[in-house]
C-alpha positions, 0 to 999 in steps of 0.5 A: 499499500502506498500514499503520496501527494501534498501536504497542504491541498494544491501545494506543491512546496511540501510532499509526502510519500508513505508505503508499507506491506504487512505479511503473515506467512503460515510457512515461511520456507516451502520445500518441494517433497515436503508433505504438507507445511511444516510446523513452527515455520511462519513469518510475520512482519512488515516493511515500510517507507516514508519521506517528506519533501520541502521546496524551502526557496527556489534553490534550496530544498529539504528532504527527511525519510525513513526505511524500515522492516520488522520480521519474526520467524519460527525456525522449524528445526527437525531435531526439535521434532519433538519438542517443537514449541522450543524451536528457535524463534528469531526476530529481526528489525532494520531501521534507516533515517535521513536527512538531505539539504540540497542547495542549487548555485545555478542550473548545473551546479548543486551541493547536498549536505546530508545525515544518515543514520542505520541500525539493525538488531536481531535476536534469536532464542527458544521458541517458547522462552525467547527474551524472557531470559528468566525462564532458561535456567533449570529449577531444582526443588522449586528454585533457580540453581543459581539462587542461594 
């Protein structure tokens, strides 16, 4: 899905653009020869893009934008077949932000000043416990091994 146009009706000096996509796939990695879907093999998430263009003067333009994605995957691992709840889960997110100023000195000469920031974050963990680290320990007689 995408949407674009002027921020203020009939004013082309300030324009915007946004787009996005969502996905929820039950079997994120289908394989030929596999009878039916694999359990715990889903893919959910989405991606987006947005930008804002401002024509400040006839020779000065300013642009801001972002681009990103976030996905959560259940990873089928055959060795977890009989304990499928603990088959790994993965979460990835990527985000990029930028600002750009363009100054035209003449019809043939211009320069740009830009700032960009990008980061990515990835986490893989147990399918059931995932980010709840306190659940990864082993209990002995009702208490955690490291509790003393």
